[in-house]
C-alpha positions, 0 to 999 in steps of 0.5 A: 315684273314684266312677266305678270304684266304679261299674264295680267294683260294675256288674262285681260284679252282672254277675258274680252274675247270671251265676253266677245264671243258670248255678246256675239252668240246673245246677238246671234240668238236675237237676230234669229229669235227676231227674223222668226217672230220668237221673243229672243228669250222664249227658249224655243229654236227655230227649225228649217222650213221644209223642203217644197217637193215636186208633189206639193207644186203639183198638188196645188196645180190639180187643186186649181184644175179641180176648181176650173174644171167643175166651175167651167163645166157648171157655167158651159151648162148654165148652172152658174151665172157669168159673175160667179165664174169671173170670181172663181177664175180670179180665186183660181188666179190668186192660187196661181201666185201662192203656189209652193215651189222649190226653186230652179226647177222646170215646175218653178219656171213653168209656174212663173209663166203661169204667174205672167199669164194670170197677171199681176197680183197684190192682196188688196186686188182681184186679177182680171184672169181668163181661164178660157184663153189658149194661152193659158191652156198652153202653159196650164198644159206645160205644167201638167206635163212637169208634173207628169215628168215627175211622176205624178198623175195629174187630174181633176176631182169631180164635184159637178155634173150630172 
């Protein structure tokens, strides 16, 4: 009789363990789906975000350089008003805060410094960023140098001028 109780007890324990593992699996799936903004029963798998490369970070810096170079030239040639150039600098400042960069890299440190120079940012406010300061020029030159060290040619696309 004692042996039958042991078997029955073992079966109950095994059933409890299996039920616990199943429940944990379901809860883990729900948590994963909820954190990804997906319904838990969608059956979709969540892919890891792609790794941010130096090329991607530098492409974003090149876009900022292109914007500021072209609008700076237009402003210097008096083809745009002060208010428009100020708005372009504010846009560039917001762009700096949205740069994708791999953590713990030299580019990450440089981008963090650019964010400090640009000043604080929230989605409901504008920056008072001034791209004509020596501080911006020095830190942005550091960013260009980091891109060059990463093998990325740094440039500005011209769309205004002559």
